[in-house]
Each structure stands twice: as C-alpha cells, then as structure tokens.
MARMARLO-390644 format. One record per residue (C-alpha): x, y, z; residue in three letters. Coordinates in steps of 0.25 Angstrom, whole numbers, plus 5000, padded with zeros to 4 digits. Layout:
# residues N
X_Y_Z_Ala $
...
This chain:
# residues 163
5126_5312_4819_Met $
5133_5321_4828_Leu $
5144_5311_4831_Arg $
5148_5311_4816_Lys $
5149_5326_4816_Ile $
5156_5327_4830_Leu $
5163_5314_4832_Pro $
5172_5320_4843_His $
5165_5332_4849_Pro $
5177_5335_4859_Leu $
5187_5334_4848_Leu $
5179_5344_4839_Thr $
5178_5354_4851_Leu $
5193_5351_4854_Thr $
5197_5354_4839_Leu $
5189_5367_4839_Ile $
5196_5372_4852_Val $
5210_5368_4847_Val $
5207_5375_4834_Trp $
5203_5388_4841_Gln $
5216_5387_4850_Met $
5225_5384_4837_Leu $
5219_5396_4829_Val $
5219_5405_4842_Asn $
5208_5414_4836_Lys $
5194_5412_4839_Leu $
5186_5416_4826_Thr $
5174_5410_4820_Leu $
5182_5404_4808_Gly $
5192_5397_4818_Asn $
5181_5392_4826_Leu $
5174_5387_4813_Leu $
5186_5380_4808_Leu $
5189_5374_4822_Gly $
5175_5369_4822_Thr $
5176_5363_4808_Ile $
5189_5356_4812_Leu $
5183_5351_4825_Gly $
5172_5345_4817_Leu $
5179_5339_4805_Ile $
5192_5333_4812_Ile $
5184_5324_4822_Pro $
5175_5319_4810_Val $
5188_5316_4802_Ile $
5195_5309_4814_Thr $
5183_5302_4820_Ser $
5186_5288_4813_Pro $
5199_5288_4820_Tyr $
5192_5289_4834_Trp $
5184_5276_4833_Pro $
5184_5275_4849_Asn $
5183_5288_4855_Ser $
5188_5288_4869_Pro $
5177_5288_4880_Arg $
5180_5298_4890_Leu $
5172_5295_4903_Thr $
5172_5308_4912_Ser $
5175_5322_4908_Val $
5178_5326_4923_Pro $
5189_5315_4923_Arg $
5194_5321_4910_Ile $
5195_5335_4915_Ile $
5201_5330_4928_Gly $
5212_5323_4920_Tyr $
5215_5335_4912_Val $
5216_5344_4924_Leu $
5225_5333_4931_Leu $
5234_5333_4918_Val $
5235_5348_4918_Ile $
5239_5348_4932_Trp $
5249_5337_4930_Asp $
5255_5345_4918_Ile $
5257_5357_4927_Ile $
5263_5350_4938_Val $
5272_5342_4929_Ala $
5277_5355_4923_Asn $
5282_5360_4936_Val $
5288_5346_4939_Gln $
5296_5346_4926_Val $
5300_5360_4928_Ala $
5306_5357_4941_Tyr $
5313_5344_4936_Ile $
5319_5352_4924_Val $
5323_5364_4932_Leu $
5327_5359_4946_Phe $
5330_5344_4945_Lys $
5344_5339_4942_Ala $
5345_5329_4930_Asn $
5350_5318_4938_Ala $
5338_5319_4947_Asn $
5328_5318_4936_Ile $
5323_5304_4934_Lys $
5316_5302_4920_Pro $
5309_5289_4918_Ala $
5302_5281_4907_Trp $
5289_5275_4914_Ile $
5280_5265_4908_Ser $
5265_5268_4912_Ile $
5256_5255_4911_Pro $
5243_5259_4906_Leu $
5229_5255_4910_Asp $
5223_5264_4900_Leu $
5218_5257_4887_Arg $
5212_5268_4878_Thr $
5221_5275_4868_Pro $
5215_5288_4872_Glu $
5218_5287_4887_Ala $
5232_5282_4884_Ile $
5234_5294_4875_Thr $
5229_5304_4886_Val $
5238_5297_4896_Leu $
5251_5298_4887_Ala $
5247_5313_4884_Gly $
5245_5316_4898_Thr $
5259_5310_4902_Ile $
5266_5318_4890_Thr $
5259_5331_4894_Met $
5264_5330_4908_Thr $
5278_5336_4909_Pro $
5288_5327_4913_Gly $
5282_5314_4907_Thr $
5280_5309_4892_Val $
5273_5297_4887_Ser $
5282_5291_4877_Ser $
5276_5277_4873_Asp $
5264_5268_4874_Leu $
5266_5253_4874_Ser $
5261_5246_4862_Ala $
5250_5239_4870_Asp $
5246_5253_4876_Gly $
5248_5248_4890_Arg $
5260_5257_4895_Ser $
5265_5271_4892_Leu $
5279_5275_4893_Leu $
5281_5288_4900_Val $
5294_5296_4902_His $
5295_5305_4914_Cys $
5305_5316_4916_Leu $
5307_5313_4931_Asp $
5301_5300_4937_Ala $
5309_5296_4950_Pro $
5298_5286_4952_Asp $
5293_5281_4939_Pro $
5282_5272_4945_Asp $
5276_5284_4952_Ala $
5275_5291_4939_Val $
5269_5279_4932_Arg $
5259_5278_4944_Asp $
5256_5293_4943_Asp $
5253_5293_4928_Ile $
5244_5281_4930_Lys $
5236_5286_4942_Ser $
5235_5301_4938_Arg $
5233_5299_4923_Tyr $
5230_5285_4918_Glu $
5219_5283_4929_Arg $
5212_5295_4925_Arg $
5213_5292_4910_Leu $
5207_5278_4913_Lys $
5195_5285_4920_Glu $
5193_5294_4908_Ile $
5195_5285_4896_Phe $
5191_5271_4901_Glu $
C-alpha cells in the first residue's frame, strides 16, 4: 500500500526540496504545493521506472559525490590555467573512446554526467551497443592516461555503487 502512494520516496523528497529552492520562499502554501507535486509526479511516472536501480551503499555514494565535487573544483583551476596561461599551440585537445565495463543505463548516465560536469571534458556519444563512451578533452597530452583516470576514478566506483 505504501509503495503505491510513495513509489519513489527519494524522488518525492527531492521534488519537494527542488520546489522550495525554485520558489525561494518558505511558506506553508509553497510547502504544501511542493509536497503535492512530490507525491503526484512519482505516481504518474512510476510506469516508466519498471526496474529501479539498486544502490548498494550509501557511504560509497557520499564518497563518490565528494570525489566529484573535489574533481570539479580542481578541474576549474586547471581549465582556468589552460585558458589564461597556456599558448594555443601547446593545448592538445583529444577525442577519447572510453571502453565501458558498466552495463546499467543509470550507471552509464551518471558516468556521462560526471564527465560532462567536470570542466575540460564532455561526454558526447554512447556507442549503439553501450560499450564505449566518446569523450572530448580540452587538453589531453596523454589520452591513455585520461582514459585510465576516468576508468579508475569514476567507473570503478560507479560499478561498486550500481552493480
């Protein structure tokens, strides 16, 4: 019974919080409307979520989020350095194909989003069979090292979380 009313409790909570941030004013009416939206939207969209992802470890998820935040901060500094101080002739952009060990669509989506959120890289295409991700790097003097770094820093952790 509770599963019918709250098919995705985390989504409900997220929608309520996002609604409050969008309206930027905490009132009883805004909280009530956010709660109504948070209850109705998951119920309406639940048929499109037949196989919810199974997340195995909350501490690993928190660790992954902290790692990504740190990497975004570091990459911002690196990109600023490249843009401000590196000569165009010395910048080595590259297209890199990342072979994927991940199989779940949710894990692949999180990996692609992580790569895109990190300044200096953008994921641009997923192969038709879902086994490789095409990534563009602003400056990659050693494309193999970038590929290995993505696989060891992000993909390995996502595999532990999702699979």
